[in-house]
PDB file of N, H, CA, C and O in Angstrom:
ATOM      1  N   MET A   1      11.281  -8.371 -75.182  1.00  0.00           N
ATOM      2  CA  MET A   1      11.761  -7.976 -74.685  1.00  0.00           C
ATOM      3  C   MET A   1      11.715  -8.163 -72.677  1.00  0.00           C
ATOM      4  O   MET A   1      10.715  -8.536 -72.064  1.00  0.00           O
ATOM      5  N   ASN A   2      12.760  -7.872 -72.171  1.00  0.00           N
ATOM      6  H   ASN A   2      13.573  -7.569 -72.669  1.00  0.00           H
ATOM      7  CA  ASN A   2      13.542  -8.585 -71.099  1.00  0.00           C
ATOM      8  C   ASN A   2      12.981  -7.176 -69.485  1.00  0.00           C
ATOM      9  O   ASN A   2      13.205  -6.087 -68.957  1.00  0.00           O
ATOM     10  N   GLU A   3      11.858  -8.899 -69.475  1.00  0.00           N
ATOM     11  H   GLU A   3      11.676  -9.784 -69.904  1.00  0.00           H
ATOM     12  CA  GLU A   3      10.959  -7.065 -68.275  1.00  0.00           C
ATOM     13  C   GLU A   3      12.128  -7.236 -66.526  1.00  0.00           C
ATOM     14  O   GLU A   3      11.772  -6.880 -65.402  1.00  0.00           O
ATOM     15  N   ASN A   4      13.143  -7.715 -66.817  1.00  0.00           N
ATOM     16  H   ASN A   4      13.431  -8.004 -67.730  1.00  0.00           H
ATOM     17  CA  ASN A   4      13.545  -7.675 -65.151  1.00  0.00           C
ATOM     18  C   ASN A   4      15.467  -7.123 -66.443  1.00  0.00           C
ATOM     19  O   ASN A   4      16.376  -7.771 -66.960  1.00  0.00           O
ATOM     20  N   PRO A   5      15.151  -5.905 -66.365  1.00  0.00           N
ATOM     21  CA  PRO A   5      17.030  -5.753 -66.947  1.00  0.00           C
ATOM     22  C   PRO A   5      18.087  -5.857 -65.965  1.00  0.00           C
ATOM     23  O   PRO A   5      18.085  -5.180 -64.936  1.00  0.00           O
ATOM     24  N   SER A   6      18.992  -6.693 -66.261  1.00  0.00           N
ATOM     25  H   SER A   6      18.994  -7.243 -67.097  1.00  0.00           H
ATOM     26  CA  SER A   6      20.030  -6.172 -65.551  1.00  0.00           C
ATOM     27  C   SER A   6      20.978  -4.735 -65.189  1.00  0.00           C
ATOM     28  O   SER A   6      21.561  -3.903 -65.884  1.00  0.00           O
ATOM     29  N   PRO A   7      20.699  -5.033 -63.095  1.00  0.00           N
ATOM     30  CA  PRO A   7      20.654  -3.345 -62.577  1.00  0.00           C
ATOM     31  C   PRO A   7      22.162  -3.548 -62.838  1.00  0.00           C
ATOM     32  O   PRO A   7      22.726  -3.372 -61.758  1.00  0.00           O
ATOM     33  N   THR A   8      23.043  -3.836 -63.783  1.00  0.00           N
ATOM     34  H   THR A   8      22.585  -3.979 -64.661  1.00  0.00           H
ATOM     35  CA  THR A   8      24.608  -3.379 -64.819  1.00  0.00           C
ATOM     36  C   THR A   8      24.684  -2.777 -65.849  1.00  0.00           C
ATOM     37  O   THR A   8      25.412  -1.990 -66.452  1.00  0.00           O
ATOM     38  N   ALA A   9      23.277  -3.606 -65.975  1.00  0.00           N
ATOM     39  H   ALA A   9      22.685  -4.246 -65.485  1.00  0.00           H
ATOM     40  CA  ALA A   9      23.987  -3.285 -67.941  1.00  0.00           C
ATOM     41  C   ALA A   9      23.544  -1.629 -68.260  1.00  0.00           C
ATOM     42  O   ALA A   9      22.589  -1.308 -67.552  1.00  0.00           O
ATOM     43  N   SER A  10      24.061  -0.431 -69.232  1.00  0.00           N
ATOM     44  H   SER A  10      24.837  -0.691 -69.807  1.00  0.00           H
ATOM     45  CA  SER A  10      23.745   0.372 -69.272  1.00  0.00           C
ATOM     46  C   SER A  10      23.073   0.840 -70.173  1.00  0.00           C
ATOM     47  O   SER A  10      23.304   0.285 -71.247  1.00  0.00           O
ATOM     48  N   GLU A  11      22.052   1.923 -70.229  1.00  0.00           N
ATOM     49  H   GLU A  11      21.865   2.374 -69.356  1.00  0.00           H
ATOM     50  CA  GLU A  11      21.215   1.887 -71.517  1.00  0.00           C
ATOM     51  C   GLU A  11      22.098   2.682 -72.973  1.00  0.00           C
ATOM     52  O   GLU A  11      21.878   2.738 -74.183  1.00  0.00           O
ATOM     53  N   PHE A  12      23.162   3.208 -72.048  1.00  0.00           N
ATOM     54  H   PHE A  12      23.340   3.162 -71.065  1.00  0.00           H
ATOM     55  CA  PHE A  12      23.780   3.711 -73.407  1.00  0.00           C
ATOM     56  C   PHE A  12      24.596   3.056 -74.043  1.00  0.00           C
ATOM     57  O   PHE A  12      24.867   2.007 -73.460  1.00  0.00           O
ATOM     58  N   ALA A  13      25.178   3.210 -75.088  1.00  0.00           N
ATOM     59  H   ALA A  13      24.958   4.062 -75.562  1.00  0.00           H
ATOM     60  CA  ALA A  13      26.251   3.321 -75.843  1.00  0.00           C
ATOM     61  C   ALA A  13      27.615   3.867 -75.714  1.00  0.00           C
ATOM     62  O   ALA A  13      28.404   3.745 -76.652  1.00  0.00           O
ATOM     63  N   THR A  14      27.923   4.415 -74.706  1.00  0.00           N
ATOM     64  H   THR A  14      27.283   4.514 -73.945  1.00  0.00           H
ATOM     65  CA  THR A  14      29.274   4.634 -74.866  1.00  0.00           C
ATOM     66  C   THR A  14      29.238   5.871 -72.565  1.00  0.00           C
ATOM     67  O   THR A  14      28.488   6.616 -71.934  1.00  0.00           O
ATOM     68  N   ALA A  15      30.519   5.242 -72.427  1.00  0.00           N
ATOM     69  H   ALA A  15      31.128   4.636 -72.939  1.00  0.00           H
ATOM     70  CA  ALA A  15      30.187   5.948 -71.098  1.00  0.00           C
ATOM     71  C   ALA A  15      30.467   8.016 -71.317  1.00  0.00           C
ATOM     72  O   ALA A  15      30.452   8.977 -70.547  1.00  0.00           O
ATOM     73  N   GLU A  16      30.646   7.850 -72.515  1.00  0.00           N
ATOM     74  H   GLU A  16      30.658   7.070 -73.140  1.00  0.00           H
ATOM     75  CA  GLU A  16      30.608   9.565 -72.848  1.00  0.00           C
ATOM     76  C   GLU A  16      29.183   9.580 -73.115  1.00  0.00           C
ATOM     77  O   GLU A  16      28.896  10.756 -72.888  1.00  0.00           O
ATOM     78  N   GLU A  17      27.970   8.910 -73.505  1.00  0.00           N
ATOM     79  H   GLU A  17      28.203   7.955 -73.689  1.00  0.00           H
ATOM     80  CA  GLU A  17      27.293   9.095 -73.776  1.00  0.00           C
ATOM     81  C   GLU A  17      26.211   9.286 -72.157  1.00  0.00           C
ATOM     82  O   GLU A  17      25.292  10.087 -71.982  1.00  0.00           O
ATOM     83  N   ALA A  18      26.847   8.058 -71.015  1.00  0.00           N
ATOM     84  H   ALA A  18      27.593   7.407 -71.157  1.00  0.00           H
ATOM     85  CA  ALA A  18      25.900   7.736 -70.398  1.00  0.00           C
ATOM     86  C   ALA A  18      27.129   9.722 -69.091  1.00  0.00           C
ATOM     87  O   ALA A  18      26.731   9.942 -67.947  1.00  0.00           O
ATOM     88  N   GLU A  19      27.866  10.278 -69.457  1.00  0.00           N
ATOM     89  H   GLU A  19      28.189  10.099 -70.386  1.00  0.00           H
ATOM     90  CA  GLU A  19      28.400  11.233 -68.554  1.00  0.00           C
ATOM     91  C   GLU A  19      26.768  12.623 -68.645  1.00  0.00           C
ATOM     92  O   GLU A  19      25.976  13.251 -67.942  1.00  0.00           O
ATOM     93  N   ALA A  20      27.265  12.309 -70.343  1.00  0.00           N
ATOM     94  H   ALA A  20      27.908  11.799 -70.914  1.00  0.00           H
ATOM     95  CA  ALA A  20      26.443  13.408 -70.424  1.00  0.00           C
ATOM     96  C   ALA A  20      25.161  13.467 -69.948  1.00  0.00           C
ATOM     97  O   ALA A  20      24.536  14.116 -69.109  1.00  0.00           O
ATOM     98  N   TYR A  21      24.973  12.649 -70.686  1.00  0.00           N
ATOM     99  H   TYR A  21      25.481  12.121 -71.367  1.00  0.00           H
ATOM    100  CA  TYR A  21      22.380  12.590 -70.078  1.00  0.00           C
ATOM    101  C   TYR A  21      23.011  12.826 -68.075  1.00  0.00           C
ATOM    102  O   TYR A  21      22.267  13.413 -67.291  1.00  0.00           O
ATOM    103  N   ASP A  22      24.592  12.183 -67.540  1.00  0.00           N
ATOM    104  H   ASP A  22      25.197  11.705 -68.178  1.00  0.00           H
ATOM    105  CA  ASP A  22      24.231  12.221 -66.481  1.00  0.00           C
ATOM    106  C   ASP A  22      24.586  14.036 -65.596  1.00  0.00           C
ATOM    107  O   ASP A  22      24.017  14.405 -64.568  1.00  0.00           O
ATOM    108  N   ARG A  23      25.466  14.722 -66.248  1.00  0.00           N
ATOM    109  H   ARG A  23      25.928  14.422 -67.082  1.00  0.00           H
ATOM    110  CA  ARG A  23      25.611  16.141 -66.152  1.00  0.00           C
ATOM    111  C   ARG A  23      23.787  16.429 -67.130  1.00  0.00           C
ATOM    112  O   ARG A  23      22.954  16.573 -66.235  1.00  0.00           O
ATOM    113  N   TRP A  24      23.272  16.503 -68.166  1.00  0.00           N
ATOM    114  H   TRP A  24      23.949  16.386 -68.893  1.00  0.00           H
ATOM    115  CA  TRP A  24      22.256  16.920 -68.043  1.00  0.00           C
ATOM    116  C   TRP A  24      21.051  17.316 -67.283  1.00  0.00           C
ATOM    117  O   TRP A  24      20.485  18.356 -66.943  1.00  0.00           O
ATOM    118  N   PHE A  25      20.848  15.570 -67.121  1.00  0.00           N
ATOM    119  H   PHE A  25      21.307  14.725 -67.397  1.00  0.00           H
ATOM    120  CA  PHE A  25      20.311  15.695 -66.098  1.00  0.00           C
ATOM    121  C   PHE A  25      20.249  16.312 -64.286  1.00  0.00           C
ATOM    122  O   PHE A  25      19.406  16.746 -63.501  1.00  0.00           O
ATOM    123  N   ARG A  26      21.866  15.970 -64.315  1.00  0.00           N
ATOM    124  H   ARG A  26      22.551  15.617 -64.953  1.00  0.00           H
ATOM    125  CA  ARG A  26      21.445  17.094 -62.805  1.00  0.00           C
ATOM    126  C   ARG A  26      21.892  18.194 -62.899  1.00  0.00           C
ATOM    127  O   ARG A  26      22.105  18.840 -61.872  1.00  0.00           O
ATOM    128  N   ALA A  27      22.240  18.873 -64.516  1.00  0.00           N
ATOM    129  H   ALA A  27      22.067  18.349 -65.350  1.00  0.00           H
ATOM    130  CA  ALA A  27      22.409  20.326 -63.958  1.00  0.00           C
ATOM    131  C   ALA A  27      20.434  21.282 -64.410  1.00  0.00           C
ATOM    132  O   ALA A  27      20.143  22.470 -64.272  1.00  0.00           O
ATOM    133  N   LYS A  28      19.300  19.806 -65.066  1.00  0.00           N
ATOM    134  H   LYS A  28      19.537  18.840 -65.179  1.00  0.00           H
ATOM    135  CA  LYS A  28      17.573  20.198 -64.741  1.00  0.00           C
ATOM    136  C   LYS A  28      17.671  19.608 -63.922  1.00  0.00           C
ATOM    137  O   LYS A  28      18.416  18.814 -64.496  1.00  0.00           O
ATOM    138  N   VAL A  29      17.538  18.957 -62.361  1.00  0.00           N
ATOM    139  H   VAL A  29      16.932  19.602 -61.894  1.00  0.00           H
ATOM    140  CA  VAL A  29      17.332  19.331 -62.022  1.00  0.00           C
ATOM    141  C   VAL A  29      17.984  20.070 -60.904  1.00  0.00           C
ATOM    142  O   VAL A  29      17.495  19.949 -59.781  1.00  0.00           O
ATOM    143  N   GLN A  30      18.908  20.731 -61.063  1.00  0.00           N
ATOM    144  H   GLN A  30      19.305  20.829 -61.975  1.00  0.00           H
ATOM    145  CA  GLN A  30      19.337  22.027 -59.812  1.00  0.00           C
ATOM    146  C   GLN A  30      18.868  22.985 -60.288  1.00  0.00           C
ATOM    147  O   GLN A  30      18.879  23.827 -59.390  1.00  0.00           O
ATOM    148  N   ARG A  31      18.163  23.684 -61.756  1.00  0.00           N
ATOM    149  H   ARG A  31      18.154  23.000 -62.485  1.00  0.00           H
ATOM    150  CA  ARG A  31      17.291  24.221 -62.362  1.00  0.00           C
ATOM    151  C   ARG A  31      16.173  24.665 -61.163  1.00  0.00           C
ATOM    152  O   ARG A  31      15.963  25.579 -60.366  1.00  0.00           O
ATOM    153  N   SER A  32      15.402  22.899 -61.766  1.00  0.00           N
ATOM    154  H   SER A  32      15.573  22.156 -62.414  1.00  0.00           H
ATOM    155  CA  SER A  32      14.463  22.920 -60.526  1.00  0.00           C
ATOM    156  C   SER A  32      14.506  23.574 -59.339  1.00  0.00           C
ATOM    157  O   SER A  32      13.648  24.405 -59.040  1.00  0.00           O
ATOM    158  N   LEU A  33      15.784  23.173 -58.339  1.00  0.00           N
ATOM    159  H   LEU A  33      16.481  22.498 -58.582  1.00  0.00           H
ATOM    160  CA  LEU A  33      15.899  22.867 -56.833  1.00  0.00           C
ATOM    161  C   LEU A  33      15.989  24.998 -56.952  1.00  0.00           C
ATOM    162  O   LEU A  33      15.876  25.694 -55.943  1.00  0.00           O
ATOM    163  N   ASP A  34      16.184  25.537 -58.254  1.00  0.00           N
ATOM    164  H   ASP A  34      16.276  24.972 -59.074  1.00  0.00           H
ATOM    165  CA  ASP A  34      16.241  27.280 -58.098  1.00  0.00           C
ATOM    166  C   ASP A  34      15.799  27.639 -57.886  1.00  0.00           C
ATOM    167  O   ASP A  34      15.857  28.515 -57.023  1.00  0.00           O
ATOM    168  N   ASP A  35      14.481  27.079 -58.822  1.00  0.00           N
ATOM    169  H   ASP A  35      14.433  26.367 -59.523  1.00  0.00           H
ATOM    170  CA  ASP A  35      13.417  27.628 -59.108  1.00  0.00           C
ATOM    171  C   ASP A  35      13.037  28.140 -58.178  1.00  0.00           C
ATOM    172  O   ASP A  35      13.043  27.569 -57.087  1.00  0.00           O
ATOM    173  N   GLN A  36      12.575  29.434 -58.363  1.00  0.00           N
ATOM    174  H   GLN A  36      12.570  29.897 -59.249  1.00  0.00           H
ATOM    175  CA  GLN A  36      11.774  30.194 -56.975  1.00  0.00           C
ATOM    176  C   GLN A  36      10.260  30.865 -57.544  1.00  0.00           C
ATOM    177  O   GLN A  36       9.713  31.891 -57.139  1.00  0.00           O
ATOM    178  N   ARG A  37       9.954  30.238 -58.255  1.00  0.00           N
ATOM    179  H   ARG A  37      10.399  29.404 -58.584  1.00  0.00           H
ATOM    180  CA  ARG A  37       8.055  30.498 -59.038  1.00  0.00           C
ATOM    181  C   ARG A  37       7.367  29.231 -57.537  1.00  0.00           C
ATOM    182  O   ARG A  37       7.863  28.157 -57.199  1.00  0.00           O
ATOM    183  N   PRO A  38       6.100  29.947 -56.955  1.00  0.00           N
ATOM    184  CA  PRO A  38       5.581  28.959 -56.033  1.00  0.00           C
ATOM    185  C   PRO A  38       5.299  28.131 -57.275  1.00  0.00           C
ATOM    186  O   PRO A  38       5.046  28.435 -58.441  1.00  0.00           O
ATOM    187  N   SER A  39       5.493  26.425 -56.312  1.00  0.00           N
ATOM    188  H   SER A  39       5.699  26.178 -55.365  1.00  0.00           H
ATOM    189  CA  SER A  39       4.877  25.294 -55.904  1.00  0.00           C
ATOM    190  C   SER A  39       3.665  25.496 -56.085  1.00  0.00           C
ATOM    191  O   SER A  39       3.059  26.265 -55.340  1.00  0.00           O
ATOM    192  N   ALA A  40       3.098  24.902 -57.031  1.00  0.00           N
ATOM    193  H   ALA A  40       3.590  24.277 -57.637  1.00  0.00           H
ATOM    194  CA  ALA A  40       1.987  23.492 -57.219  1.00  0.00           C
ATOM    195  C   ALA A  40       0.904  23.003 -56.586  1.00  0.00           C
ATOM    196  O   ALA A  40       0.661  22.012 -57.274  1.00  0.00           O
ATOM    197  N   PRO A  41       0.084  23.033 -55.731  1.00  0.00           N
ATOM    198  CA  PRO A  41       0.222  21.417 -54.680  1.00  0.00           C
ATOM    199  C   PRO A  41      -0.454  20.906 -55.725  1.00  0.00           C
ATOM    200  O   PRO A  41      -0.966  21.476 -56.688  1.00  0.00           O
ATOM    201  N   HIS A  42      -0.372  19.174 -55.276  1.00  0.00           N
ATOM    202  H   HIS A  42       0.044  18.710 -54.493  1.00  0.00           H
ATOM    203  CA  HIS A  42      -1.266  18.201 -56.268  1.00  0.00           C
ATOM    204  C   HIS A  42      -2.240  18.406 -56.865  1.00  0.00           C
ATOM    205  O   HIS A  42      -2.362  18.792 -58.027  1.00  0.00           O
ATOM    206  N   GLU A  43      -3.189  18.101 -55.929  1.00  0.00           N
ATOM    207  H   GLU A  43      -3.090  17.787 -54.985  1.00  0.00           H
ATOM    208  CA  GLU A  43      -4.407  18.501 -55.948  1.00  0.00           C
ATOM    209  C   GLU A  43      -5.300  19.025 -56.870  1.00  0.00           C
ATOM    210  O   GLU A  43      -6.214  18.568 -57.556  1.00  0.00           O
ATOM    211  N   ASP A  44      -4.619  20.461 -56.644  1.00  0.00           N
ATOM    212  H   ASP A  44      -3.877  20.832 -56.087  1.00  0.00           H
ATOM    213  CA  ASP A  44      -4.740  22.122 -57.466  1.00  0.00           C
ATOM    214  C   ASP A  44      -4.120  21.178 -59.476  1.00  0.00           C
ATOM    215  O   ASP A  44      -4.391  21.379 -60.659  1.00  0.00           O
ATOM    216  N   VAL A  45      -3.668  20.681 -59.068  1.00  0.00           N
ATOM    217  H   VAL A  45      -3.448  20.517 -58.106  1.00  0.00           H
ATOM    218  CA  VAL A  45      -2.606  20.096 -60.453  1.00  0.00           C
ATOM    219  C   VAL A  45      -3.314  18.891 -60.993  1.00  0.00           C
ATOM    220  O   VAL A  45      -3.530  18.281 -62.040  1.00  0.00           O
ATOM    221  N   MET A  46      -3.475  18.884 -60.129  1.00  0.00           N
ATOM    222  H   MET A  46      -3.299  19.379 -59.278  1.00  0.00           H
ATOM    223  CA  MET A  46      -4.315  17.338 -60.583  1.00  0.00           C
ATOM    224  C   MET A  46      -6.076  17.455 -61.591  1.00  0.00           C
ATOM    225  O   MET A  46      -6.520  17.059 -62.669  1.00  0.00           O
ATOM    226  N   ALA A  47      -6.712  18.495 -60.020  1.00  0.00           N
ATOM    227  H   ALA A  47      -6.351  18.817 -59.145  1.00  0.00           H
ATOM    228  CA  ALA A  47      -8.048  19.014 -60.576  1.00  0.00           C
ATOM    229  C   ALA A  47      -7.550  19.679 -62.096  1.00  0.00           C
ATOM    230  O   ALA A  47      -8.307  19.488 -63.048  1.00  0.00           O
ATOM    231  N   ALA A  48      -6.727  20.182 -62.238  1.00  0.00           N
ATOM    232  H   ALA A  48      -6.113  20.337 -61.464  1.00  0.00           H
ATOM    233  CA  ALA A  48      -7.298  21.070 -63.232  1.00  0.00           C
ATOM    234  C   ALA A  48      -6.813  20.334 -64.689  1.00  0.00           C
ATOM    235  O   ALA A  48      -7.347  20.640 -65.756  1.00  0.00           O
ATOM    236  N   LEU A  49      -5.747  19.340 -64.590  1.00  0.00           N
ATOM    237  H   LEU A  49      -5.313  19.092 -63.724  1.00  0.00           H
ATOM    238  CA  LEU A  49      -5.288  18.290 -65.653  1.00  0.00           C
ATOM    239  C   LEU A  49      -6.805  17.104 -65.782  1.00  0.00           C
ATOM    240  O   LEU A  49      -6.999  16.302 -66.695  1.00  0.00           O
ATOM    241  N   ARG A  50      -7.592  17.317 -64.707  1.00  0.00           N
ATOM    242  H   ARG A  50      -7.434  17.969 -63.966  1.00  0.00           H
ATOM    243  CA  ARG A  50      -9.037  16.302 -64.779  1.00  0.00           C
ATOM    244  C   ARG A  50     -10.330  16.841 -66.151  1.00  0.00           C
ATOM    245  O   ARG A  50     -11.015  16.229 -66.970  1.00  0.00           O
ATOM    246  N   LYS A  51     -10.136  18.251 -65.790  1.00  0.00           N
ATOM    247  H   LYS A  51      -9.579  18.748 -65.124  1.00  0.00           H
ATOM    248  CA  LYS A  51     -10.745  19.640 -66.280  1.00  0.00           C
ATOM    249  C   LYS A  51     -10.491  19.489 -67.854  1.00  0.00           C
ATOM    250  O   LYS A  51     -11.392  19.338 -68.679  1.00  0.00           O
ATOM    251  N   ILE A  52      -9.395  19.541 -68.083  1.00  0.00           N
ATOM    252  H   ILE A  52      -8.663  19.664 -67.413  1.00  0.00           H
ATOM    253  CA  ILE A  52      -8.552  19.314 -69.659  1.00  0.00           C
ATOM    254  C   ILE A  52      -8.705  18.234 -70.172  1.00  0.00           C
ATOM    255  O   ILE A  52      -8.481  18.219 -71.382  1.00  0.00           O
ATOM    256  N   ILE A  53      -9.244  16.566 -69.360  1.00  0.00           N
ATOM    257  H   ILE A  53      -9.426  16.577 -68.377  1.00  0.00           H
ATOM    258  CA  ILE A  53      -8.901  15.193 -70.008  1.00  0.00           C
ATOM    259  C   ILE A  53     -11.365  15.571 -70.234  1.00  0.00           C
ATOM    260  O   ILE A  53     -12.023  15.790 -71.251  1.00  0.00           O
ATOM    261  N   GLU A  54     -11.714  15.475 -69.059  1.00  0.00           N
ATOM    262  H   GLU A  54     -11.180  15.297 -68.233  1.00  0.00           H
ATOM    263  CA  GLU A  54     -13.078  15.799 -69.752  1.00  0.00           C
ATOM    264  C   GLU A  54     -13.387  16.869 -70.828  1.00  0.00           C
ATOM    265  O   GLU A  54     -14.326  16.652 -71.593  1.00  0.00           O
ATOM    266  N   THR A  55     -12.812  17.778 -70.919  1.00  0.00           N
ATOM    267  H   THR A  55     -12.049  17.954 -70.297  1.00  0.00           H
ATOM    268  CA  THR A  55     -12.691  19.041 -72.106  1.00  0.00           C
ATOM    269  C   THR A  55     -12.763  18.225 -73.347  1.00  0.00           C
ATOM    270  O   THR A  55     -13.498  18.565 -74.275  1.00  0.00           O
ATOM    271  N   LYS A  56     -11.922  17.014 -73.398  1.00  0.00           N
ATOM    272  H   LYS A  56     -11.325  16.738 -72.644  1.00  0.00           H
ATOM    273  CA  LYS A  56     -11.103  16.182 -74.435  1.00  0.00           C
ATOM    274  C   LYS A  56     -12.217  15.470 -74.717  1.00  0.00           C
ATOM    275  O   LYS A  56     -12.893  15.621 -75.734  1.00  0.00           O
ATOM    276  N   ARG A  57     -12.518  14.372 -73.479  1.00  0.00           N
ATOM    277  H   ARG A  57     -11.968  14.250 -72.653  1.00  0.00           H
ATOM    278  CA  ARG A  57     -13.376  13.604 -73.499  1.00  0.00           C
ATOM    279  C   ARG A  57     -14.135  13.379 -74.490  1.00  0.00           C
ATOM    280  O   ARG A  57     -14.109  12.577 -75.424  1.00  0.00           O
ATOM    281  N   ASP A  58     -15.477  14.985 -73.850  1.00  0.00           N
ATOM    282  H   ASP A  58     -15.499  15.637 -73.091  1.00  0.00           H
ATOM    283  CA  ASP A  58     -16.720  15.323 -74.418  1.00  0.00           C
ATOM    284  C   ASP A  58     -16.840  15.390 -75.824  1.00  0.00           C
ATOM    285  O   ASP A  58     -17.778  15.100 -76.567  1.00  0.00           O
ATOM    286  N   THR A  59     -14.947  16.123 -76.190  1.00  0.00           N
ATOM    287  H   THR A  59     -14.185  16.358 -75.586  1.00  0.00           H
ATOM    288  CA  THR A  59     -15.681  16.895 -77.411  1.00  0.00           C
ATOM    289  C   THR A  59     -15.309  16.082 -78.488  1.00  0.00           C
ATOM    290  O   THR A  59     -15.414  16.390 -79.675  1.00  0.00           O
ATOM    291  N   ASN A  60     -14.637  14.481 -77.795  1.00  0.00           N
ATOM    292  H   ASN A  60     -14.551  14.232 -76.830  1.00  0.00           H
ATOM    293  CA  ASN A  60     -14.195  13.168 -78.688  1.00  0.00           C
ATOM    294  C   ASN A  60     -15.613  12.490 -78.696  1.00  0.00           C
ATOM    295  O   ASN A  60     -15.949  11.750 -79.621  1.00  0.00           O
ATOM    296  N   ALA A  61     -16.352  12.745 -77.730  1.00  0.00           N
ATOM    297  H   ALA A  61     -16.079  13.346 -76.979  1.00  0.00           H
ATOM    298  CA  ALA A  61     -17.902  11.859 -78.002  1.00  0.00           C
ATOM    299  C   ALA A  61     -18.731  12.039 -78.823  1.00  0.00           C
ATOM    300  O   ALA A  61     -19.542  11.272 -79.341  1.00  0.00           O
ATOM    301  N   SER A  62     -18.440  13.556 -79.011  1.00  0.00           N
ATOM    302  H   SER A  62     -17.781  14.179 -78.590  1.00  0.00           H
ATOM    303  CA  SER A  62     -19.700  13.853 -79.869  1.00  0.00           C
ATOM    304  C   SER A  62     -19.201  14.057 -81.977  1.00  0.00           C
ATOM    305  O   SER A  62     -19.828  14.469 -82.952  1.00  0.00           O
ATOM    306  N   ASP A  63     -17.412  13.343 -81.710  1.00  0.00           N
ATOM    307  H   ASP A  63     -16.902  13.008 -80.917  1.00  0.00           H
ATOM    308  CA  ASP A  63     -17.060  13.118 -82.933  1.00  0.00           C
ATOM    309  C   ASP A  63     -16.414  12.415 -84.090  1.00  0.00           C
ATOM    310  O   ASP A  63     -15.324  12.303 -84.652  1.00  0.00           O
ATOM    311  N   PRO A  64     -17.481  12.057 -84.143  1.00  0.00           N
ATOM    312  CA  PRO A  64     -17.075  10.867 -84.986  1.00  0.00           C
ATOM    313  C   PRO A  64     -16.127  10.277 -85.327  1.00  0.00           C
ATOM    314  O   PRO A  64     -15.920   9.109 -84.997  1.00  0.00           O
ATOM    315  N   MET A  65     -15.215  11.096 -86.195  1.00  0.00           N
ATOM    316  H   MET A  65     -15.384  12.044 -86.463  1.00  0.00           H
ATOM    317  CA  MET A  65     -13.844  10.836 -86.695  1.00  0.00           C
ATOM    318  C   MET A  65     -12.760   9.847 -85.443  1.00  0.00           C
ATOM    319  O   MET A  65     -12.115   8.798 -85.453  1.00  0.00           O
ATOM    320  N   ALA A  66     -13.044  10.834 -84.577  1.00  0.00           N
ATOM    321  H   ALA A  66     -13.567  11.685 -84.569  1.00  0.00           H
ATOM    322  CA  ALA A  66     -12.615  10.596 -83.156  1.00  0.00           C
ATOM    323  C   ALA A  66     -12.167   9.542 -83.156  1.00  0.00           C
ATOM    324  O   ALA A  66     -10.956   9.543 -82.937  1.00  0.00           O
ATOM    325  N   ASN A  67     -12.817   8.143 -83.381  1.00  0.00           N
ATOM    326  H   ASN A  67     -13.801   8.143 -83.559  1.00  0.00           H
ATOM    327  CA  ASN A  67     -12.866   6.674 -83.178  1.00  0.00           C
ATOM    328  C   ASN A  67     -12.366   5.824 -83.910  1.00  0.00           C
ATOM    329  O   ASN A  67     -12.475   4.630 -83.635  1.00  0.00           O
TER     330      ASN A  67
END
């Protein structure tokens, strides 16, 4: 595996695939920008994720088949 891919090489097989991805990506970004729901602060999201991870870790620690 090449650790430093060429900046001029495309990961897409054809120009049409690259253009289709670009359209999809731009539409996804625009939908996000247009979303009127309130955003969640990073700290709140990370705290919730840490709680989920700890719960899973605690559950797996008591499960002899988890390892």
